N, C-alpha and C positions, 0 to 999 in steps of 0.2 A: 195899974196898967196904963190908963189914959186919963188925962185931965182936960177939961175945958175944950172940947172939940178935937183933942188929939186922939189918934187911933193907933193902937199897938199892932205892929205887923210882924209876922214870923215868915221866914223863908219856906216856900212850899217844898223845895228839894230837901231841906234840912229836916222837916217834919217827916217826909217819906223815908229818908235815910236813917233817922234816929233809931228805928227798930232793927235795922239790918245787922249790926254787930252783935247785939244781945241774942237774937235768934240764931245767927250763924254759930256763935261760940257755944251756946247752950246745946245746939244740935250736934256739933262736933263732939262735945264732951259726952253727951248722952249716947251718941253712936259708938264712941270709944268704950263706954261701959257696956253697951249692948253686945260688943264683940266678945266680951268675957262670959256672957250668959248664953248657954246653949239654946234656951227657949223651947217652945213646943214644936216649932216647925224646923228647927235647926238653923245654924248660922248661914249656910249657903242660900237658902230660900229667903231668909231675912235680909241679907245683903242685896240680893237681886230685887226683892220687893222695895227695899229702901232706895236703891238706885232709880227705880221707876218713879217712886214717889218724889224723889229729889227733882227729877226732870220735870214732872208734871207741876209740882208746887212752884218751881222757879218760873215756868212759863205762865201759869195762871196769875201769880202775884205780879209779875212784870207787865202783863198785858191788861190786867183788870182796870176798868174805868178810864182807859186812855182817851176815849171820846170825850168824857167829861172834863178831863184835864185839858185837852186840846181846845174845847169850847171855852172854858174859863180863861185859858191863856190868850185865846184870840180876842177876847173882849176886855182884856185887862186895861184898867185906867191908870194913868200916871199917878204915883204917890204924891201927896201934898207935902209942903215944907213943914207942916206941923205933925206929920205922921212919925211915930216912934218906931225905929227898926230894932227888933229884938236880936240880941246877940245869939250866935250859933249855940254856944254853951248853955244858955238859958233854955232855948228851944229843945235841945236834946235832953237836958235834965228834966224839963216839964213832961216830955213824952215818956221818958223812962219811969218817972215817978207815977204818972197816970196809968201806966201799964204794968207795974211791978207784980201785981197779983195775977194778971193774965200770963205773964212770963213764967211765974212760979208754977201755975197750974199746967201750962203747956209742958214745962220741964218734967213735972211729976208724971203727967200722962205719957210722955215719951219714954220716961224711965220705966214706968209700969208696963208699957207695951213691949219692952224688951224681953219680958218673960214669956210672951206669946210669939212675937216676931222680932228677933234680935236686930238691932241696928236701924230698923225701918223708921221708927218714931223720931229718932235723932236726925236721920237724913231728911225727913219731912220738915222738921224745924229749920235745918240748915238750908233747905231749898227755899223756904219762905224768906229767910234772910238774904239769900242770893238774889231772889226776885226783887226785893226792895232795893238792893244795890243797883240792879239793872234798871229799875224804874227811875231811880234818882239820876242815874247816868243819862237816861233818855231825856229827862227834864232838863238836865244840864246842857245837852246838845241843842235842845229847843231854845234855851236861854242864850247860848252863844250865837246861834243862827239869827235870833231876833235882836241880839245885842242889848238884852234887857233881862234883869233878874225878876222872878215872879215871887210875890208876897201874898199872904192871906191874913185877914184880920184875926187876931188872937181870940177875940170874943166869938168868932164864928166856928172855931175849932170845937170838937167835942169836949166834954168834961175831962176826958183823959188826955187832952192836948193833942189829939190825933184827928184823922179824917180831913185832910186838906182839900178833898173833893167831895165832901159829904153834902147832904141836902141843905144844911144850914149855910153853906158857903154860896154867896150870891155872885161874887165876882172876885177876881184877883186884882192886885195893884202891881205896878212895875216901877223899877228904878233903873238907873244906869248900871252897867256891868261891874262897876267898881264899888258900888254901895255895899255896906255891911262887911262882916268879917268872914264870910264863907265864899268859896269859889263857886262857879256854875256847877250844879250837880249836888251841892251841899257839903262838899269836903272842906276841910280847913284850908285857908289860903296859905300857900307855901311862902309867898313873899307879900309884903304889904302892897295893897292896891294903890296905884297912882291916880289921883283924882284930877 
């Protein structure tokens, strides 16, 4: 990771966004299977409950810990010339590898819940994914407004390569908007950045 004073940095928005796609697609897939299962409550009640869970999960995940993110972003120090910026692909791969068992358990729980409340568990997972997308987009808007990308030390992330606003994170670092290989918000850059 880091040698002789170097610090490895991962993009905050990329860490947040890393779980969005797996949760979304697992949720959509599980909800699709849930439609085929009548369940104990029936499909209609399951779909209505799932829609409510989707909206609540999206809002809760999108708004969770915003004050902490704002405080860390407000006190971000400029990254040093010896800091090592982690590639987007490495950050995403580390997050997904660190959370693979949680994703599997969430998928199995949502699938099992379809026999009681069809579709609802899948839409809950999809809502969590949508909330992460919204949160990363919010971080991206902050980055564009401040004309600076936000980074977090890799060694401050949890063992699962997540929690960019966790207790272990003491401060963010910032770079110019063209640094790294991800656009503001954590998406892939469509065109190479001009430095």
